[in-house]
N, C-alpha and C positions, 0 to 999 in steps of 0.2 A: 501465522500472524505475528507470533512472538519475534521472529527474526526480522520481519519488516519493521516492527516497532523499534527494535534495537538499532537497525540501520538508520532510521530516521530520528532516533532518540526521542520517541514519543511513546505514550502508553497504548495499550490495546484498545482502550475506549476511543482514542483519536483515530487509530487505524480503522476501526469499524465505522466510525463516522465518515471518514474519507471514502470508504467503500460504499456506504449507503448513499452518499451524494453523487457517486459516480466519478469522483476525482481520482480514485485509485482502482485500477482494474484487477479483478481476480479471475482465476480459472478453477474449475471444479474437477477433481479427480476422485471418483468414488464419493466418499463422505467428506473428503478433505477439501478445503478451499485454500488455494495457493496464490501467492503474489509472486509473479515471475520477476527476475532481476531486470529484464527489459522494461516491464511495466513500471517497476519502481524507478528506474532511470528516466523514463518518459515523464513520470509525475514530477520528479525533481527538476527536469528541464523546463517544465511549465511554470515553476515558481518564479516570482519576480526577483530579480537580483538587485541588491542595494549598492 
């Protein structure tokens, strides 16, 4: 989650909020919860452009 937050330049609280609302997809590997680069890119593509 830390790396995803750094990539988006947001805090962990925001990352967890995006996961909770389903806007950011995660995968589970054992106890770890991962955000794949593809999922991060898909999230960014869905954001409105200004």
